[in-house]
C-alpha positions as CSV (number, residue, x, y, z in Angstrom):
1,M,-8.0,265.4,280.3
2,K,-8.4,264.8,276.6
3,I,-8.5,261.3,275.1
4,S,-7.3,260.0,271.8
5,A,-8.2,256.4,270.8
6,T,-6.0,254.3,268.7
7,F,-7.1,251.2,266.7
8,L,-3.8,249.8,266.3
9,S,-4.7,246.6,268.1
10,S,-8.4,246.4,266.6
11,S,-9.2,243.1,264.7
12,N,-12.3,244.8,263.1
13,V,-11.3,248.5,262.4
14,P,-14.6,249.6,260.7
15,A,-16.8,248.2,263.6
16,D,-14.4,249.6,266.3
17,L,-14.4,253.0,264.6
18,K,-18.2,253.1,264.4
19,K,-18.4,252.2,268.2
20,L,-15.8,255.0,269.1
21,N,-17.8,257.5,267.1
22,E,-20.7,256.9,269.5
23,T,-18.5,258.0,272.5
24,D,-17.2,261.3,273.6
25,V,-13.7,260.4,272.7
26,D,-11.9,263.6,271.6
27,Y,-9.7,262.3,268.8
28,I,-9.0,259.2,266.8
29,H,-5.3,258.4,267.0
30,V,-4.1,257.2,263.5
31,D,-0.8,255.3,263.7
32,V,1.0,255.2,260.3
33,M,3.9,252.9,260.0
34,D,6.1,252.4,256.8
35,G,7.8,249.2,257.9
36,K,11.4,251.2,257.7
37,F,11.2,253.6,260.8
38,V,9.6,250.9,262.7
39,P,9.5,247.2,261.8
40,N,5.6,247.1,261.3
41,K,3.5,248.4,258.3
42,T,-0.1,249.7,258.8
43,M,-2.8,249.8,256.1
44,P,-1.9,251.8,253.0
45,F,-3.6,255.2,252.6
46,R,-5.9,254.0,249.9
47,E,-7.6,252.2,252.7
48,M,-7.0,254.6,255.4
49,K,-8.7,257.6,253.3
50,N,-12.0,255.8,253.9
51,I,-11.9,256.5,257.6
52,Y,-14.5,259.2,257.1
53,K,-17.3,256.5,256.3
54,Y,-16.9,255.2,260.0
55,T,-16.2,258.4,262.1
56,D,-16.6,262.0,262.0
57,K,-14.2,262.4,265.0
58,R,-11.1,264.7,264.6
59,L,-7.9,262.8,263.8
60,D,-4.6,262.8,265.7
61,V,-2.1,261.4,263.1
62,H,1.1,259.9,264.2
63,L,3.5,259.2,261.3
64,M,6.2,256.5,262.3
65,V,7.8,256.9,258.9
66,D,11.2,257.6,257.5
67,D,9.9,260.3,255.2
68,P,7.0,262.2,256.7
69,G,7.0,264.8,253.6
70,K,5.5,261.9,251.7
71,Y,2.6,261.2,253.9
72,I,1.7,264.8,255.2
73,P,-0.1,265.9,252.1
74,L,-2.2,262.6,252.1
75,Y,-3.3,262.9,255.7
76,A,-3.9,266.6,255.4
77,E,-6.7,265.7,253.1
78,L,-8.8,264.0,255.9
79,N,-10.4,265.4,259.0
80,T,-7.1,266.0,260.7
81,E,-6.4,268.2,263.8
82,Y,-2.7,267.1,264.4
83,I,0.0,265.6,262.3
84,T,3.0,264.3,264.4
85,F,6.1,262.7,263.3
86,H,9.4,261.7,265.0
87,V,12.3,264.0,265.9
88,E,14.6,261.0,265.4
89,I,14.3,261.2,261.6
90,M,17.0,263.9,261.8
91,E,16.4,265.5,258.5
92,H,14.1,268.0,257.2
93,I,12.3,268.4,260.4
94,E,11.7,272.2,260.3
95,E,10.6,271.8,256.5
96,C,7.9,269.1,257.4
97,L,6.6,271.1,260.3
98,E,6.1,274.1,257.9
99,L,4.6,271.8,255.5
100,I,1.8,270.6,258.1
101,K,1.0,274.3,259.2
102,S,0.7,275.2,255.4
103,Y,-2.4,273.1,255.5
104,G,-3.8,274.8,258.5
105,I,-3.2,271.5,260.6
106,K,-1.5,271.6,263.9
107,C,2.1,270.1,264.0
108,G,3.8,267.9,266.5
109,L,7.1,266.1,267.1
110,A,7.3,262.5,268.8
111,L,9.9,261.2,271.1
112,K,11.1,257.6,271.6
113,P,11.6,256.6,275.3
114,S,15.4,256.8,274.9
115,T,15.4,260.2,272.9
116,P,16.5,263.1,275.1
117,V,13.9,265.9,275.7
118,K,16.5,268.6,274.7
119,S,16.3,267.4,271.0
120,L,13.0,269.4,270.9
121,V,14.5,272.7,271.6
122,P,15.4,273.9,268.0
123,Y,11.8,273.3,266.8
124,L,9.7,274.6,270.1
125,P,8.6,277.7,268.4
126,L,6.9,275.7,265.6
127,L,5.3,273.1,267.8
128,D,1.6,272.5,268.8
129,L,2.1,269.1,270.3
130,I,4.8,267.0,271.9
131,L,4.0,263.1,271.7
132,V,5.8,261.3,274.5
133,M,6.1,257.7,273.6
134,S,5.6,255.4,276.7
135,V,6.5,252.5,274.8
136,E,8.7,251.6,271.9
137,P,7.0,252.8,269.0
138,G,5.6,250.2,266.4
139,K,3.4,247.8,268.3
140,G,0.2,247.9,270.3
141,G,-0.4,246.2,273.6
142,Q,3.0,246.9,275.2
143,P,3.3,247.9,278.9
144,F,3.9,251.5,280.0
145,I,7.6,252.3,280.6
146,T,7.6,253.6,284.2
147,S,10.4,256.2,283.5
148,S,8.1,257.9,281.1
149,S,6.5,259.9,284.0
150,Q,9.8,261.6,284.6
151,K,10.0,262.4,280.9
152,I,6.7,264.0,280.8
153,D,7.7,266.0,283.8
154,E,10.9,267.2,281.8
155,V,8.8,268.0,278.8
156,R,6.5,270.2,280.8
157,A,9.4,271.9,282.3
158,L,10.8,272.6,279.0
159,L,7.5,274.0,277.6
160,D,7.2,276.2,280.7
161,S,10.9,277.5,280.4
162,Y,10.3,278.5,276.8
163,H,6.6,279.8,277.4
164,S,5.5,277.4,274.7
165,K,1.7,276.6,274.5
166,A,2.3,273.2,273.0
167,V,0.3,270.4,274.5
168,I,1.6,267.1,275.6
169,N,0.4,263.8,274.4
170,V,1.3,260.4,276.0
171,D,1.0,257.3,274.0
172,G,1.7,253.6,275.0
173,G,0.4,251.3,277.7
174,I,-2.2,253.9,278.9
175,N,-4.8,252.6,281.3
176,N,-6.8,253.6,284.4
177,E,-3.6,252.8,286.6
178,T,-0.9,254.1,284.5
179,K,-2.8,257.4,283.6
180,D,-1.8,258.5,287.3
181,E,1.9,258.6,286.0
182,C,0.8,261.2,283.5
183,Q,-0.7,264.1,285.5
184,K,1.3,266.7,283.6
185,C,-0.1,265.9,280.1
186,D,-3.0,267.2,278.2
187,I,-3.9,264.2,275.9
188,L,-3.8,260.5,276.7
189,T,-3.6,258.0,273.7
190,S,-5.0,254.6,274.6
191,G,-5.6,251.7,272.3
192,S,-6.0,248.1,273.6
193,Y,-7.5,249.2,276.9
194,I,-10.2,250.7,275.3
195,I,-10.6,248.5,272.2
196,N,-10.3,245.3,274.0
197,S,-13.3,246.3,276.3
198,E,-17.1,245.7,276.5
199,S,-17.7,249.4,276.9
200,F,-15.6,251.8,275.1
201,Q,-17.3,254.8,276.8
202,Q,-16.9,253.4,280.3
203,R,-13.0,252.8,279.7
204,I,-12.8,256.5,278.1
205,D,-14.4,257.9,281.3
206,S,-12.0,256.0,283.5
207,L,-9.0,257.8,281.7
208,R,-10.5,261.4,282.0
């Protein structure tokens, strides 16, 4: 199992990024919120672009924004492996996926807990990753929604039926207990469970 660590609930981002950089975590999960698609807002790109000063880990960027096309060229400048945005934006989805690919970066679509899995079907040939939100997007520290395990199974069945090689990432309320609900995913994204602990590496090990 690959692990992506989010610093959304961090009270000292530079220090926590440095500590994460000393672990064997696979990715740093970068949450980007515009205050429109979700109520909260994250730090602006002029601050986020300095992330390279604190970590050389590959980035897994999650755009919780109304207009991904505005953010994709910015985050493509960083050490980014994946850029994911939400299928719920409804417009210009294919265009944005192609834009991500034009930078040589892997692209993904995220699903809110209430969004049906079938909404992914038109875009499957383009996708490298599906992000299953196991909480409502926009805030760290929420409990895992138990029905998410069924959704993960649905996404896996869909990918198999279309012979898609896209990976499944699960984000929200992930800890050493809820990970057992996510057996069919490839990447677990965890925030407060790792960040609010004494030993980041110990917590990462417990998720693998």
